N, C-alpha and C positions, 0 to 999 in steps of 0.2 A: 503491499497499499502505499501510496506518497505519503513523503514525509507531509505530520500538519501542518496548517497554516498559526501563524503568529493570532492571529484574529480574524473571525470572518463578520462583515459585517449584515445585518438583515433587513432589507430597503432602501434604494437608493432616489430618496426624495434630500429634501436638503439635508434632515438629521443624518441620514447614514454619510452622503456625500461629504455634509463637513465633519465628522467622527471618521470617514475615509482618509478624509485630506489630512489632519491630527497624526494616521496612524503612520501615514506615509514618510511625514516629515520626519516621525519617531526613528523611521527605518526598520519597522517591522512588516514581516509577509505579510498580505488579506488578500479576500477577497470582498466584493459588496457582490450580494447576489437578489437581484430585482425582481420581482413576481411579472413583473411586465416588460414597460419601458422605465426609464429613467423619468422622474415625478408624473409616474402612473396614477395615484390617488387624484393629483392636478388634471391630469388630462381626463378623467373618469369622471369625478364627482364631483366638479364645479360645472354652475352653469353658466350660457355665453356671455355674458354681458358683467361675469364675473370681475372683480378686483380686488388686488389685497386692499386690508382693511391699514396695514402698517405699510407707510410712508416708504419709500427708496433709499431714504437714509436708514430705515431699518431694518432692511432686506438686506444685509451686506454677508454675504458666506465667508468664513475661516479664512484667511490670510487676503481678503478683498475691501475695497472700500470706494466708496463711493462718489466719482468724482464727475457728476453731468449736472446737465445744467437746472436739474430739475427734481432739488434733493427731498421734497414736499409734493412730490407727486406719490401715483400706484401704478404700478404694473399691474397688467390686466393679464387674467390666466393663460395668454399662448405667453405674451413677455416672459413670464416668471419661468415659466416653462423652458422660453428658447434660454432663459438665464441659466438656468440646472444645466442643460445641458452642452453650454457652452465652458460652466463651470467645469464640471467632467473633463471634457476634451482637452480644457486648458492646463491641468491639473494632472492628465493620465494617470486617470485616479480607474483601478484594474475594476470594472463594472460590468458583471455577468447580467447581462437583460434576458427575459422570456426563461428565467430560470427561478420559479418557486420553488421555496422550502417546504416540501411535505411534513416533515418533521423530523424536530429537534431532539436528541438524547443527549443524556448522559452518560458515557464511559467511564464510571468511575477507576476500574483498572488501570487502564490505559493513562489515564489523567487528561481526555480530552472531548469534547463533544462533537457526534458525528450530526453532521446535515444531508437530508436523503434531500434529492432532486430529482428531477423527470432523466438529467442530465448525467445520474450519479449521484455518488456520497462524496463529501467532504468531511476532513479533520480538522478541527480548529482548538488550542489551548486557550480561546477567549472569543466568546462570540457576545455583542451589539447588536441587541434587537434594536433596528429601529423603522419600524414595520410602519409605524400611527398610531397612537392612541385614540384617533378620532376618525378613523375608516371604515365602523361600522355602525348604519342605524339603529335607533331604538323607537319601538312603537310602542304606545299603551297598550294594555289587554282588551282596550276596550274597541280596538281596529278591527279585531275579529268580528266584532258585531255590527259591522256598519252595513248599509243596503250593499248585494251585489253589485247592482249595477252603475256603480261608482267607483272610477278608477282612482287608485291609491297608488299614491309615489312618496318616495320622501326625497328630501332636500338636495341629496348627491344626486337623486335620478334628474330632478329639474332640468331643464336645459335653458326653454324659451317659451316666452304664450302661444307663439304658431305652433309647437311640435305638441301642444294640448288639443283634448277635442270641442268643440263649442260647450259655452255654457260656463255659468259660472264656479268660480274657485276657491274654497274655503284652504285657507290656509291655515295649519294648527301648530302654534306658537310663534311667540312675538319677541325671540333672540335677535340675533345677528343676522343670520340666516332667515327667517321667518318674515321681519322686518323689510330685507332687501328683496325678493321675491314677493312680497305683495308690492311693494311700488312699482317692479320690473313687469309686472303685472298691471297694475294700474296705470301706467304710463303706454301700458297698449292697451288700455282702455277696458279692459278684462272687467266684469263684473267680480268681485272680490271680498269674501267676506274672512276677516282675521280673527281666530280666537287667541284673544291677548294670555296674559300670565304678569304674575308677579317678579317683572323680570326690566332689572336694571338698566341706565341709558347713559350714556357718553356723546357730549357734546363733538360735533368734527376740528371745529378750530376755533380758539378762545384767545383775545388777546394778542390777536395778529400770527398766530402760532398753531399748529397743528398739537391737537391734547394730548396725545401717547407722545410726543418730541418733550411739553413738559412735564409729564408724568415717569419719561425717561431722568431729566435730569433733577427733580425733586425726590427722587429715591422710592417710587411706587414698586420699581418693579425688582428693589434688591429687600420688599419684605418676604422674610425666611417663612416658610409650609405653615408652620404652629400658629403664628398670627391671625390667619385665614380660613384655616380649615378646620372644621368641627371634630370633636372627639370622637365622633360617628364615622369621619373620612369623609365626609358630605364638601366637594368643592364648589364655590361660588360657579351660578351659571353664567353662563357670556353675556355680556350687556346688550341690547340693542345698539347698535353702530352702525351709519352709514360708511360706506368708501370715500366718498367723493364730497359728503356734504352731510349735516344733521340729519338723522330720522329719527323722528318722534311718534309715537302713537297718535298726535291730537295734528301733525303734517300728512300721513299716510289716509286719517279721515278726510282731510281736506281737498284730497287728492281723490277722494270718492271710495275709499275703503271703508267698510262696514265694520267698525270693531264691534267682538260679543266679547264677553267674559271667558273665563278661566273653562273648555270641553270639560262637562262633567259626566255624559255618557248617553246613551238612548233610550229613551222611553217612547212605546207605542211609535215604532219607526221613524218618532223626532230625535232629532238632534238635540239634547240640552249642554245649556250653557249658563254658569254660575251668573249674578247678579253682581259684577269686580271691576266692570270697565273705568269705572271713577276712581276706583280704589286705583287698579294698575298704572293707571297714567299719573297722578298723582306719586306714587312709588317711585317711579321714571323720572318725573319731574324733583323728588327731594333728590334721586341719588346724583343728576347732573348737578343739582347746584351744589354738592357734595364737592364733587370732583373740580370745580370752580373757583370756591372757597380755597383748598389747597392749592391751588396756583393761584390765585390770589396772597396766600401767605406765604408762599414761596416767592413770589416775585416784590412783596414787600421785608422779605428778612435781608435779601440779596438787593435790595436797591434797584434791582433789571430797570429796564429804560423799554416798557409793554406799554403800548397803546390801550386807551381804557377800552374795556367789551362795546363792537355794535351789536346792535340788535341780531339774532339771527333768526328766521323766519320760523324756523321749525321749532322755536322755542318761543315764537310768540302768537302763532296762528291760535284763531280760536276752533277750537275742536267739537267737528260735526257730529254728532253720537243720537242715534234712533231714540226718539221719545214714543211710548216707555221703549226702556232696551229690549231686544230680541231675546229671551229665552231659551226659546223652543224653536226648531226650524227642520221644516218637513222639505229632505233634498230635492223632490218632485215638484211641490211646488215654487219653490225658489231657481229651478231649472241647475243646480250644484252639476257637474258633472267629474271636479275632479278636485281629489281630499291632497293635500300637500302636508306633510307628516315634517314638522321643522320642532321635533322631540327629544333633538340631540344624538351625540355618536359618541363607542365606547371603542376600544382597539379590538381587532381581530388577530389574537393570539391561538386560534385551536391547533394551529401544529407543533407548539410547545407542550414536551412531553417530558419537561423534567420536572419531578415533585419540588411542592412547597414555593415553586416562583409567581403562581398561578394563584387568584381569592374563588373563592365558591362561582361567584359572576363571571370567572377566567378574565380577568384584569391586574394587571404589577403588582406582584406584592416587592416594592423598591422602596430603598431610603437614597434618596439621591443619586438616582440609578443603579443601586449596589442591589445585590437580591443572598438571599442566603445561599445560593449555590453557586460554588467560586469559580471566576471565571466570566458570570454570564450577566449582563448589564443590559439595563433597559436607556434608550436615550430618548431625551423630547418626550417626556409623559408630561404632561397639565399638572403643573405647580407640585414637582417632584421636590426640588427642593426653597424655588423661591417664586414670585410670581411670572418670573421671567422665564421660567421652564416651560418647554412647548412653544416658547417662539422662536422667529429664527434669529432674533438677535442675543437668545441666549446659547447655544450651539459651540460658538466657538468656546467657550468659556468649560461650556461640560464634555465638550469633546478630550479638550487637555487635562480634565478631570479624570474623565475615565481613560485615558491611555495612559495615564497616570498611573494608572492602577494593573492598569495590563500589563505596564515597563515592571512596575515592582513585584509583580509578582513572578514574572520570567527571570 
């Protein structure tokens, strides 16, 4: 059998490529195994009008820096895929595409990990799983009870308004994906119902600058996991956030989106919703206001010259609400043809057959990327060590830490 690699990386998205770059710099023999093409999830699980939520300045790969003319602009889906493909070429990273890992096991006696692929078996002293913690959609159990005539898809399957059948669309979930997809549909003049939830919200720009850049400067992304993850392990949901401009529930309603409360179930063939739209709008406004206040405090503390805030239309527009609120909806009566579930994602780690590294839900048991299995690591898991974990801007630091462990073990 061939000599084991020092490491194998599973996944060739931004996280896997970032780890590969640092492994190469450390002189370690390794391979990157990708189930499809480079950036496969970005190619197949993002809609046509998708933009990254982080600016170009915050979407920089390890060893690179942004020197273009538009640092606070945003990459489209296809631009970001091209960036990753170019990065792999420029850095001569050893990526094997169309090579899914069907089983990962640990050979204790030999002191290696075995990775089964359609092309054969590889062995490695260390494995970094960077296949993504947000690539498998979650749906509530109630989805099974919806009328059979409704087309049900997840946010990862949605591509464009034209790709959906004629009729109204119900979007369930009002965080990033739900809000952005609802707006995409409304701009195409589709009839849209949006089932909202108790979701935070962020303004896109404030006091002359992108809000995420302010948060980067004031240390929000360095807050450790223990300060915002509860004892039950539940992590905060992603806020409602627009890529190119602020999106709020009230701005969506002004565009014609019909706001509904939290989806609660089905009764006599009708979809039922909580009477909490106003509460959900208020919660989003309050979280956005707290973000602005932190930025104001940061500017004042450091004596920065930042322009005073100007009105953001999404913040000041009057919401258009149903009176009375819709608490029950007959899909046939309102010509609803499609339901888009924007109810969250998790990672697909079904190939992992190493005891003690996945919890009962099949999600990573890790701390700062490390597991109980020596030499087995997870990269880019959301909130793994800080708020920066799981974001492109955090992979350089994380990759250095993980590769440091691999070198030390060797």
